[in-house]
BAROLO-408278 format. One line per 8 residues: for each residue y, z, x of N, C-alpha, C, CB. Coordinates in pm, whole numbers. Glycine has a CB too. Layout:
Y Z X Y Z X Y Z X Y Z X  ...
***
This chain:
-6861 4411 -6263 -6750 4334 -6310 -6626 4360 -6237 -6728 4356 -6449  -6557 4271 -6188 -6424 4291 -6119 -6314 4275 -6227 -6402 4184 -5996  -6204 4324 -6178 -6086 4314 -6275 -6041 4176 -6299 -5966 4391 -6226  -6062 4083 -6203 -6048 3944 -6212 -6112 3881 -6323 -6093 3887 -6100  -6220 3935 -6372 -6290 3867 -6487 -6219 3873 -6620 -6425 3928 -6505  -6110 3948 -6618 -6031 3950 -6736 -5967 3815 -6771 -5927 4053 -6721  -5933 3747 -6661 -5883 3610 -6676 -5981 3513 -6738 -5843 3559 -6544  -6106 3529 -6703 -6212 3440 -6756 -6237 3478 -6905 -6348 3452 -6670
-6229 3601 -6948 -6240 3634 -7089 -6135 3571 -7160 -6238 3777 -7115  -6005 3574 -7114 -5899 3509 -7186 -5918 3358 -7204 -5773 3533 -7115  -5961 3293 -7086 -5987 3153 -7076 -6091 3112 -7173 -6026 3117 -6941  -6202 3179 -7179 -6321 3158 -7262 -6291 3172 -7402 -6429 3250 -7227  -6182 3235 -7443 -6135 3252 -7575 -6009 3167 -7609 -6107 3396 -7597  -6005 3059 -7537 -5898 2966 -7558 -5750 3022 -7541 -5914 2911 -7694  -5737 3126 -7464 -5608 3188 -7435 -5539 3239 -7559 -5518 3092 -7365  -5623 3266 -7663 -5568 3315 -7781 -5582 3463 -7814 -5620 3242 -7882
-5542 3501 -7927 -5540 3647 -7956 -5674 3717 -7942 -5491 3670 -8094  -5778 3654 -7975 -5916 3711 -7974 -5946 3752 -7834 -6025 3609 -8027  -5915 3669 -7736 -5942 3707 -7604 -5867 3822 -7552 -5921 3601 -7522  -5748 3837 -7596 -5665 3961 -7564 -5716 4079 -7629 -5522 3947 -7604  -5770 4069 -7746 -5821 4176 -7817 -5950 4229 -7732 -5854 4129 -7967  -6025 4141 -7694 -6141 4164 -7616 -6114 4229 -7493 -6209 4045 -7590  -6014 4176 -7421 -5970 4241 -7294 -5917 4377 -7319 -5864 4158 -7223  -5841 4402 -7418 -5793 4530 -7438 -5897 4636 -7460 -5705 4527 -7546
-6004 4602 -7541 -6107 4688 -7564 -6188 4715 -7443 -6187 4639 -7668  -6209 4611 -7365 -6279 4629 -7237 -6199 4719 -7128 -6306 4487 -7179  -6066 4691 -7133 -5990 4769 -7039 -5992 4924 -7071 -5846 4716 -7037  -6004 4952 -7199 -6013 5097 -7234 -6148 5150 -7189 -5995 5120 -7390  -6250 5077 -7205 -6376 5117 -7145 -6376 5133 -7004 -6475 5029 -7175  -6318 5044 -6925 -6306 5048 -6785 -6233 5163 -6736 -6247 4932 -6738  -6129 5210 -6813 -6039 5320 -6770 -6129 5443 -6745 -5926 5353 -6883  -6236 5452 -6828 -6332 5565 -6804 -6432 5546 -6701 -6403 5596 -6924
-6475 5421 -6694 -6579 5389 -6596 -6532 5382 -6454 -6640 5261 -6630  -6409 5342 -6437 -6353 5323 -6295 -6223 5400 -6292 -6328 5164 -6255  -6230 5532 -6278 -6111 5620 -6282 -6003 5590 -6175 -6155 5762 -6267  -6048 5540 -6059 -5938 5516 -5954 -5858 5389 -5988 -6001 5500 -5807  -5898 5316 -6090 -5824 5198 -6142 -5784 5214 -6284 -5906 5074 -6128  -5788 5337 -6340 -5758 5362 -6477 -5620 5322 -6519 -5777 5500 -6504  -5517 5345 -6432 -5389 5313 -6465 -5367 5161 -6479 -5300 5370 -6368  -5440 5085 -6385 -5431 4938 -6398 -5486 4891 -6518 -5496 4870 -6291
-5600 4945 -6564 -5668 4905 -6676 -5586 4943 -6800 -5805 4964 -6676  -5515 5055 -6802 -5427 5095 -6905 -5314 5000 -6923 -5377 5228 -6879  -5256 4961 -6815 -5143 4861 -6824 -5191 4730 -6866 -5072 4845 -6692  -5305 4680 -6836 -5360 4565 -6891 -5375 4571 -7037 -5482 4538 -6832  -5427 4682 -7081 -5461 4716 -7227 -5323 4702 -7300 -5528 4875 -7245  -5221 4762 -7241 -5091 4753 -7309 -5045 4616 -7321 -4988 4832 -7241  -5050 4544 -7207 -5005 4409 -7214 -5082 4318 -7313 -5012 4352 -7079  -5212 4350 -7331 -5305 4273 -7427 -5252 4312 -7571 -5472 4316 -7406
-5236 4451 -7589 -5198 4487 -7719 -5061 4421 -7768 -5191 4636 -7724  -4967 4428 -7669 -4840 4366 -7703 -4845 4219 -7740 -4749 4382 -7592  -4936 4145 -7674 -4958 4004 -7700 -5018 3987 -7852 -5060 3942 -7585  -5119 4069 -7876 -5172 4075 -8009 -5082 4111 -8118 -5276 4164 -8011  -5000 4209 -8095 -4892 4255 -8188 -4798 4140 -8226 -4810 4370 -8121  -4760 4062 -8114 -4666 3956 -8129 -4718 3835 -8194 -4614 3921 -8003  -4852 3796 -8167 -4902 3666 -8206 -5020 3662 -8308 -4944 3597 -8085  -5066 3784 -8345 -5185 3789 -8434 -5153 3724 -8571 -5231 3937 -8454
-5039 3744 -8629 -5009 3688 -8757 -4902 3575 -8751 -4963 3798 -8847  -4882 3527 -8633 -4777 3419 -8615 -4848 3290 -8549 -4651 3475 -8519  -4782 3175 -8568 -4828 3058 -8505 -4827 3080 -8351 -4742 2937 -8547  -4924 3027 -8278 -4918 3034 -8135 -4947 2901 -8079 -5011 3136 -8080  -4836 2831 -8032 -4851 2700 -7980 -4918 2701 -7839 -4715 2633 -7975  -4985 2592 -7810 -5064 2597 -7685 -4974 2619 -7559 -5145 2466 -7669  -4852 2564 -7556 -4767 2585 -7442 -4729 2737 -7442 -4639 2490 -7447  -4704 2799 -7543 -4670 2939 -7547 -4797 3018 -7495 -4625 2983 -7696
-4911 2995 -7551 -5040 3049 -7508 -5055 3032 -7354 -5159 2978 -7585  -5031 2926 -7304 -5037 2898 -7162 -4934 2982 -7080 -5013 2750 -7141  -4802 2981 -7126 -4708 3060 -7058 -4744 3208 -7052 -4578 3041 -7120  -4793 3265 -7162 -4827 3408 -7169 -4945 3433 -7084 -4853 3454 -7313  -5040 3341 -7078 -5165 3347 -6992 -5128 3358 -6851 -5256 3221 -7010  -5031 3279 -6798 -4984 3274 -6663 -4928 3416 -6627 -4875 3162 -6647  -4847 3475 -6721 -4785 3606 -6701 -4891 3710 -6684 -4693 3644 -6817  -4986 3713 -6777 -5097 3802 -6779 -5189 3785 -6647 -5178 3777 -6911
-5210 3665 -6620 -5292 3641 -6492 -5222 3700 -6371 -5316 3486 -6466  -5098 3691 -6365 -5024 3743 -6253 -5041 3895 -6242 -4878 3707 -6266  -5056 3968 -6355 -5095 4107 -6347 -5227 4131 -6298 -5084 4168 -6472  -5322 4059 -6344 -5454 4075 -6307 -5477 4042 -6155 -5539 3990 -6397  -5402 3934 -6109 -5407 3898 -5973 -5358 3999 -5879 -5336 3781 -5953  -5239 4073 -5920 -5194 4180 -5839 -5295 4299 -5827 -5065 4227 -5894  -5369 4337 -5942 -5467 4429 -5943 -5587 4385 -5860 -5500 4456 -6078  -5625 4268 -5875 -5741 4221 -5800 -5726 4241 -5647 -5763 4074 -5829
-5593 4210 -5600 -5568 4230 -5460 -5577 4381 -5422 -5430 4174 -5423  -5519 4464 -5509 -5521 4601 -5489 -5664 4659 -5491 -5435 4665 -5590  -5748 4605 -5576 -5882 4647 -5588 -5956 4607 -5461 -5947 4588 -5714  -5929 4492 -5408 -6005 4441 -5289 -5953 4518 -5153 -5984 4274 -5277  -5825 4537 -5153 -5764 4599 -5037 -5806 4749 -5022 -5611 4587 -5047  -5826 4814 -5135 -5857 4957 -5151 -5770 5037 -5060 -6005 4987 -5121  -5637 5011 -5072 -5539 5079 -5003 -5440 5143 -5109 -5468 4982 -4903  -5419 5272 -5094 -5336 5345 -5196 -5195 5285 -5205 -5326 5499 -5159
-5144 5245 -5085 -5010 5187 -5089 -5006 5055 -5171 -4961 5160 -4944  -5105 4976 -5146 -5112 4843 -5220 -5138 4872 -5360 -5223 4746 -5164  -5227 4956 -5400 -5245 5001 -5543 -5120 5052 -5606 -5350 5109 -5552  -5047 5130 -5546 -4924 5191 -5598 -4823 5081 -5621 -4868 5300 -5502  -4800 4998 -5534 -4713 4883 -5542 -4751 4800 -5660 -4719 4801 -5415  -4882 4759 -5669 -4917 4668 -5775 -4904 4746 -5921 -5070 4611 -5749  -4928 4876 -5923 -4907 4947 -6041 -4756 4949 -6081 -4961 5084 -6023  -4667 4978 -5983 -4529 4977 -6015 -4477 4833 -6053 -4454 5032 -5898
-4518 4735 -5979 -4480 4598 -6017 -4519 4560 -6160 -4543 4500 -5922  -4646 4585 -6190 -4697 4540 -6321 -4636 4631 -6423 -4856 4542 -6328  -4622 4751 -6401 -4558 4843 -6514 -4414 4797 -6541 -4554 5006 -6469  -4342 4765 -6436 -4201 4708 -6456 -4205 4577 -6530 -4129 4684 -6319  -4299 4485 -6495 -4301 4358 -6561 -4352 4371 -6705 -4387 4260 -6481  -4448 4451 -6734 -4499 4472 -6873 -4387 4531 -6951 -4628 4566 -6879  -4309 4631 -6899 -4199 4688 -6984 -4082 4595 -7006 -4147 4814 -6921  -4058 4501 -6916 -3950 4414 -6938 -3989 4284 -7010 -3887 4385 -6810
-4114 4257 -7027 -4158 4131 -7080 -4121 4126 -7230 -4312 4113 -7057  -4064 4012 -7267 -4017 3991 -7406 -4116 3886 -7471 -3861 3937 -7409  -4169 3913 -7583 -4257 3821 -7653 -4172 3760 -7764 -4388 3894 -7709  -4154 3621 -7751 -4071 3553 -7844 -4167 3471 -7938 -3965 3462 -7768  -4139 3492 -8065 -4222 3421 -8171 -4197 3271 -8171 -4191 3476 -8313  -4303 3205 -8196 -4293 3055 -8210 -4215 3016 -8340 -4440 2990 -8214  -4130 2924 -8317 -4067 2869 -8437 -4138 2747 -8498 -3926 2832 -8405  -4154 2754 -8624 -4226 2644 -8687 -4135 2563 -8776 -4345 2696 -8767
***
């Protein structure tokens, strides 16, 4: 399984909370299985957990789900490139970029 398959899991679950829960759980497993990408999987797990925390008990409109999916996919895409390149410089840049983006990302609740 490549890191890019996280996108498929989210899509297969309608870009909703359950897909992010599944990805978070899988990321934690992958941290141990693929130690050279552990930090990448940890950051994906954090991003998934933050999504779940924000939307598990709130309405999630389809446009909001799509917007959040695009952001999550951008993280996965950066890590997929780093995984494929197998360059420490590319990996470090991807880790730094995603860590900054995850830390700065704000989850806004849907107004009903």
